[in-house]
C-alpha positions as CSV (number, residue, x, y, z in Angstrom):
1,M,76.2,31.7,8.5
2,K,75.2,34.2,5.9
3,R,75.1,31.3,3.4
4,L,72.7,29.3,5.6
5,F,70.5,32.3,6.1
6,F,70.4,32.9,2.4
7,I,69.5,29.3,1.6
8,L,66.7,29.4,4.3
9,V,65.2,32.6,2.8
10,I,65.3,31.1,-0.7
11,T,63.6,27.9,0.5
12,L,60.9,29.9,2.3
13,L,60.3,32.0,-0.8
14,C,60.0,28.9,-3.0
15,L,57.6,27.2,-0.6
16,S,55.4,30.3,-0.4
17,C,55.3,30.6,-4.2
18,K,54.2,26.9,-4.4
19,Q,51.5,27.4,-1.9
20,E,50.2,30.5,-3.7
21,N,50.1,28.5,-6.9
22,N,47.9,25.8,-5.2
23,V,45.5,28.5,-4.1
24,T,45.4,29.8,-7.7
25,N,44.7,26.3,-9.1
26,T,41.9,25.9,-6.5
27,Q,40.4,29.2,-7.5
28,A,40.5,28.2,-11.2
29,E,38.7,25.0,-10.4
30,V,36.0,26.9,-8.6
31,E,35.6,29.4,-11.5
32,V,35.3,26.5,-14.0
33,E,32.6,24.9,-11.8
34,A,30.8,28.2,-11.3
35,N,30.9,28.7,-15.1
36,L,28.7,25.6,-15.5
37,D,26.0,27.1,-13.3
38,L,23.1,28.9,-15.0
39,D,21.3,29.7,-11.8
40,G,19.8,33.2,-12.0
41,V,17.4,35.3,-14.1
42,W,18.1,35.8,-17.8
43,E,16.5,38.0,-20.5
44,L,16.4,37.1,-24.2
45,V,18.3,39.8,-26.1
46,S,18.6,38.4,-29.6
47,F,18.3,35.5,-32.0
48,Y,20.9,34.2,-34.5
49,N,20.0,32.3,-37.7
50,Y,22.8,30.1,-39.0
51,R,23.7,28.7,-42.4
52,D,26.6,26.3,-42.7
53,N,27.3,27.0,-39.0
54,I,27.9,30.7,-39.7
55,I,25.6,33.4,-38.3
56,V,23.8,34.9,-41.3
57,D,21.1,36.9,-39.5
58,T,20.6,38.6,-36.1
59,I,17.2,39.5,-34.8
60,I,17.0,41.8,-31.8
61,A,14.4,40.7,-29.3
62,N,11.4,43.1,-29.0
63,P,11.7,44.9,-25.6
64,E,7.9,45.3,-25.5
65,N,7.5,41.5,-25.5
66,P,10.4,40.3,-23.2
67,Q,11.2,36.6,-22.6
68,I,12.7,35.8,-19.2
69,K,14.3,32.5,-18.1
70,I,14.9,31.6,-14.5
71,F,17.2,28.7,-13.6
72,L,17.4,27.6,-10.0
73,D,18.4,24.3,-8.3
74,S,18.1,22.3,-11.6
75,K,14.7,23.8,-12.4
76,V,13.9,26.1,-15.3
77,M,10.9,28.3,-15.9
78,W,10.5,30.7,-18.8
79,S,7.8,33.1,-19.8
80,R,7.3,35.4,-22.8
81,K,5.1,38.5,-22.6
82,E,2.9,38.8,-25.7
83,P,0.8,41.7,-26.9
84,K,-2.7,41.9,-25.5
85,G,-5.0,39.3,-27.0
86,K,-2.2,37.1,-28.3
87,L,-1.2,33.6,-27.1
88,E,0.6,33.0,-23.8
89,Y,3.9,31.2,-23.7
90,F,5.5,29.8,-20.6
91,G,7.1,26.5,-19.6
92,Y,8.4,24.8,-16.5
93,G,10.7,21.8,-15.9
94,S,14.1,20.7,-15.0
95,Y,17.5,21.2,-16.7
96,E,21.0,19.8,-16.9
97,V,24.0,21.6,-18.0
98,T,27.6,20.6,-19.0
99,D,30.4,22.8,-20.3
100,S,28.9,22.6,-23.8
101,T,25.2,21.4,-23.5
102,L,21.9,22.5,-22.0
103,V,19.1,20.0,-21.8
104,E,15.7,21.1,-20.7
105,T,12.9,18.7,-19.8
106,L,9.6,20.5,-19.6
107,E,6.9,19.2,-17.3
108,F,4.1,21.7,-18.1
109,G,3.4,25.0,-19.8
110,S,0.9,27.3,-21.3
111,K,-1.8,25.9,-23.6
112,E,0.3,26.5,-26.7
113,M,3.4,25.0,-25.1
114,L,1.4,21.9,-24.0
115,R,1.0,21.1,-27.7
116,V,4.7,21.2,-28.2
117,I,5.4,19.3,-24.9
118,D,2.9,16.6,-26.1
119,S,5.2,15.8,-29.0
120,S,8.6,16.4,-27.3
121,R,9.4,17.1,-23.6
122,I,13.2,17.1,-24.0
123,F,15.0,20.0,-25.6
124,S,18.7,19.7,-26.2
125,F,20.9,22.6,-27.1
126,E,24.5,23.4,-27.6
127,L,25.5,25.9,-24.9
128,L,27.9,28.8,-25.2
129,K,28.4,30.6,-22.0
130,G,30.2,33.9,-21.4
131,N,30.5,36.4,-18.6
132,G,26.9,37.3,-17.9
133,T,25.7,35.8,-21.2
134,F,24.7,32.5,-22.7
135,S,23.4,31.2,-26.0
136,Q,21.3,28.0,-26.5
137,I,21.8,26.8,-30.0
138,D,19.4,24.5,-31.8
139,I,21.2,21.8,-33.7
140,G,19.7,20.2,-36.8
141,P,19.5,16.5,-37.7
142,E,22.8,16.8,-39.7
143,G,24.6,18.3,-36.7
144,D,24.6,21.9,-38.1
145,R,23.6,25.0,-36.1
146,I,20.2,26.3,-37.1
147,F,19.3,29.1,-34.7
148,S,20.1,30.4,-31.2
149,E,18.5,32.3,-28.4
150,N,20.9,34.7,-26.8
151,Y,20.5,35.7,-23.2
152,T,22.0,38.2,-20.8
153,R,21.9,37.9,-17.0
154,I,19.6,40.4,-15.3
155,K,21.4,42.2,-12.6
156,E,20.1,41.6,-9.1
């Protein structure tokens, strides 16, 4: 009788461990899926310049001229404050993200951005995403990293 009780307890423990593992796997899948989501408000904090795919220069964004990006439901809008009397910069469009790429398709923007949009509406970047941060990296024609914009999520 003791042996049967012991086997029953061990069996129940094994089953409960297996169920807990399934919950953990499901949570991991949700975390990976959520990691692909850029929805939110982001502020540009720095730029990197690359040479031979290595960061050779870091430029800290000017806090007096912030650049903000908003991603929501596959739409993107960004705006950069410029000193008084300078050009305006903003753009609006849609975006697609994978685990390693960000593609923005701009539909309209400020007068200066319309000049850029007239020659190219689609902007493709390598995407590096961390906890509350992301970098969009411009890739050159040879496949090398050229520069990146580095963002941090603005707390709600």
